[in-house]
C-alpha positions in Angstrom: 0.0 0.0 0.0 2.8 2.4 0.9 4.2 2.0 -2.6 1.1 3.7 -3.9 1.5 6.8 -1.7 3.7 8.8 -4.2 1.2 8.3 -7.1 -1.7 9.1 -4.9 0.2 12.3 -3.9 0.8 13.2 -7.6 -2.9 12.8 -8.3 -4.0 14.9 -5.4 -1.3 17.6 -6.0 -2.3 17.8 -9.6 -5.9 18.7 -8.7 -4.6 21.9 -7.1 -4.5 23.5 -10.6 -8.0 22.3 -11.3 -9.3 23.6 -7.9 -7.7 26.9 -8.6 -9.4 27.1 -12.0 -12.8 26.6 -10.3 -12.2 29.1 -7.5 -10.1 31.9 -8.8 -12.8 33.6 -10.8 -14.5 34.5 -7.5 -11.5 35.4 -5.2 -8.0 36.8 -5.6 -5.1 34.2 -5.5 -3.1 35.3 -2.5 -6.3 35.9 -0.4 -7.5 32.5 -1.5 -4.2 31.0 -0.3 -4.3 32.8 3.0 -7.8 31.5 3.8 -6.9 28.0 2.7 -3.7 27.9 4.8 -5.5 29.4 7.9 -8.3 26.7 7.7 -5.7 24.0 7.2 -3.7 25.1 10.2 -6.8 24.8 12.4 -7.7 21.3 11.1 -4.1 20.0 11.5 -3.8 21.3 15.0 -7.1 19.8 15.9 -6.1 16.4 14.4 -2.7 16.6 16.2 -4.6 17.0 19.5 -7.0 14.2 18.7 -4.2 11.8 17.8 -2.2 13.0 20.9 0.9 13.9 19.0 3.8 15.1 21.1 4.4 18.9 21.2 7.1 20.2 18.9 10.3 21.5 20.5 11.2 25.2 19.9 13.9 24.3 17.4 11.5 22.0 15.5 8.8 24.7 15.3 11.4 27.2 13.9 12.6 24.5 11.4 9.1 23.7 10.2 8.2 27.3 9.8 11.3 27.8 7.7 10.4 24.7 5.6 6.9 26.1 5.1 8.0 29.5 4.1 10.1 27.9 1.4 8.1 24.9 0.4 4.7 26.6 0.4 5.1 30.4 0.7 7.9 31.0 -1.7 6.8 28.3 -4.1 3.1 29.2 -4.3 3.6 32.9 -3.9 6.3 32.9 -6.6 4.2 31.0 -9.1 1.1 33.1 -8.5 3.2 36.4 -8.8 4.8 35.2 -12.0 1.5 34.2 -13.6 -0.3 37.4 -12.3 2.5 39.5 -14.0 2.2 38.1 -17.4 4.0 34.7 -17.4 2.0 31.9 -19.0 1.2 28.9 -16.7 3.2 26.7 -19.1 6.4 28.7 -18.9 6.1 28.9 -15.1 5.6 25.2 -14.9 8.7 24.6 -17.0 10.9 26.8 -14.8 9.5 25.2 -11.6 9.8 21.9 -13.5 13.6 22.1 -12.9 12.9 21.3 -9.2 13.9 17.6 -9.3 17.2 18.5 -10.9 17.9 21.3 -8.4 16.7 19.2 -5.5 19.1 16.4 -6.5 22.0 18.9 -6.7 21.1 20.4 -3.3 20.8 16.9 -1.8 24.3 16.0 -3.2 25.8 19.2 -1.7 23.9 19.3 1.6 23.1 15.6 2.4 26.0 13.9 0.6 23.6 11.9 -1.7 24.8 10.7 -5.0 23.1 9.5 -8.2 23.6 6.8 -10.6 23.9 7.7 -14.3 20.5 6.1 -15.0 19.0 8.4 -12.4 20.6 11.5 -13.9 19.3 10.4 -17.3 15.9 9.9 -15.8 15.9 13.4 -14.3 16.8 14.8 -17.7 14.2 12.8 -19.5 11.6 13.9 -17.0 12.3 17.6 -17.7 12.2 17.1 -21.5 8.9 15.2 -21.1 7.5 18.0 -19.0 8.3 20.6 -21.6 6.7 18.5 -24.3 3.6 18.0 -22.3 3.1 21.7 -21.7 4.0 22.6 -25.3 1.6 19.9 -26.6 -1.2 21.1 -24.4 -0.8 24.6 -25.9 0.0 26.3 -22.6 3.3 28.0 -23.4 1.9 31.4 -24.4 3.5 34.0 -26.7 3.8 37.3 -24.9 7.2 37.8 -23.1 6.7 38.5 -19.4 8.7 41.1 -17.4 11.9 40.3 -15.6 10.1 40.4 -12.2 7.9 37.4 -13.4 11.1 35.3 -14.2 12.6 36.2 -10.8 9.4 35.2 -9.0 9.4 31.8 -10.8 13.1 31.3 -10.0 12.3 32.1 -6.3 9.5 29.5 -6.4 11.9 26.9 -7.9 14.6 27.6 -5.2 11.9 27.6 -2.5 10.4 24.2 -3.2 13.7 22.5 -3.9 15.5 23.8 -0.7 12.3 23.3 1.4 12.2 19.6 0.3 15.9 19.1 1.3 15.4 20.8 4.7 12.4 18.6 5.4 14.5 15.5 4.6 17.1 16.7 7.1 14.3 17.2 9.8 14.3 13.4 10.3 11.7 10.7 10.8 10.8 11.5 14.5 9.0 14.8 13.7 5.2 14.7 14.3 3.5 14.9 10.9 0.3 16.8 11.8 1.7 19.5 14.0 4.8 19.7 11.8 2.6 20.4 8.8 0.6 23.0 10.8 3.8 24.9 11.6 4.9 24.7 8.0 1.7 26.6 7.1 2.2 29.1 9.9 5.5 30.0 8.2 3.9 30.1 4.7 0.8 32.2 5.7 3.0 35.1 6.9 4.5 35.5 3.4 1.3 34.9 1.5 -0.9 37.2 3.7 1.7 40.0 3.2 1.5 39.5 -0.6 -2.3 39.7 -0.3 -2.2 42.8 1.9 0.1 44.7 -0.5 -1.3 43.6 -3.9 -5.0 42.7 -3.5 -8.3 44.1 -2.3 -9.5 40.9 -0.5 -12.8 41.0 -2.2 -14.8 37.7 -2.5 -17.8 36.7 -4.5 -19.3 33.8 -2.5 -20.5 31.0 -4.8 -21.1 27.3 -4.7 -18.1 26.8 -7.0 -15.8 28.7 -4.7 -17.0 26.9 -1.6 -16.5 23.5 -3.4 -13.1 24.5 -4.7 -11.9 25.8 -1.3 -13.2 22.7 0.5 -11.2 20.4 -1.9 -8.1 22.6 -1.8 -8.1 22.5 2.0 -8.9 18.9 2.6 -7.6 17.2 -0.5 -4.5 19.3 -1.0 -3.4 21.3 2.1 -4.2 18.3 4.4 -4.2 15.0 2.6 -1.6 15.7 -0.2 0.8 17.5 2.2 0.8 14.7 4.7 1.4 12.2 1.9 4.3 14.3 0.7 5.9 14.4 4.2 5.5 10.6 4.5 7.1 10.1 1.0 10.0 12.5 1.8 10.6 10.8 5.1 10.7 7.3 3.5 12.6 7.8 0.2 15.7 9.2 -1.4 15.2 12.9 -1.9 16.0 12.7 -5.7 13.5 9.9 -6.1 10.8 11.8 -4.3 11.5 15.0 -6.3 11.2 13.1 -9.6 7.5 12.4 -8.9 6.8 16.1 -9.4 7.6 15.5 -13.1 4.3 13.5 -13.3 2.3 16.5 -12.1 2.0 18.3 -15.5 0.9 15.2 -17.5 -1.6 14.3 -14.8 -2.9 17.9 -14.7 -3.3 18.0 -18.5 -5.1 14.6 -18.4 -7.5 16.0 -15.6 -8.1 19.2 -17.6 -8.8 17.2 -20.7 -11.3 15.1 -18.8 -13.0 17.9 -16.9 -12.7 20.9 -19.3 -12.2 19.3 -22.7 -8.8 21.0 -23.0 -6.4 20.2 -25.9 -4.5 16.9 -25.6 -2.4 16.5 -28.7 0.1 13.9 -29.8 3.1 15.9 -28.6 1.6 16.1 -25.1 1.0 12.3 -25.1 4.6 11.6 -26.2 5.9 14.0 -23.6 3.8 12.2 -20.9 5.3 8.9 -22.0 8.9 10.3 -21.8 8.1 11.7 -18.4 6.9 8.3 -17.1 10.1 6.6 -18.5 12.2 9.3 -16.8 10.6 8.9 -13.4 11.0 5.1 -13.7 14.7 5.5 -14.4 15.0 7.5 -11.1 12.8 5.4 -8.8 13.8 1.9 -10.2 17.3 2.2 -8.8 17.4 0.6 -5.3 18.1 3.1 -2.5 21.3 1.2 -1.5 22.7 1.3 -4.9 21.8 5.0 -5.3 23.5 6.0 -2.1 26.7 4.0 -2.7 27.3 5.0 -6.3 
């Protein structure tokens, strides 16, 4: 059953883009994130109390807040800022799609992890496949965004990669529920500031918005995040990061199913290349990967 966790995570994580598409016509993005994180913090702290998790030590609280600021605040805030300032979702996804490669590099430097040649090939194939999926789905766009949008996307990339490595360093003894809550506490400070300085906080309450927010909180901010923490704790960091390559193909598939969006031959070939790339990374036994 645990072997299915990474793929369940990918499916849940991919629905975030679908949920945003349903909800964002009725609420501004940073304000939506702020509300989503605030509700998730309350749910996670309540669950932590119900399951009688031990209290986090002061150093653990600070560490998880730093992870959350990077993994959620910088990543989501950077992507939203880039798209809001003229970058197409496809270009943003390609830049952030470098995350598995950067994560593997940071893990090599910070954690002493090494990769086999087949894993390096797999990471490269995964990125090529991601570009083809986005290109084939017609989401690259044509208008050149400003430099600030590129900087925001790069900040998002660095945030999610470094946050993943720091979470791996946190170890296996950290309580999952309260750890996740403190991650969101770190993230909400950054996101709420972005909302306060750039948005009006106006909301049009609709059934679609309520449904989207409910799913984004329960399915993504709670279930998907906890799965990600379990997967990071159990696996080699480069292997875990490679699963993010599967997010664009799965998102395109979901959008095709729900919104009848374009799904061409190039996107299908890209999805196939991505799957092969991820297999090359995860098929290498952990022992072999760490001793190479």
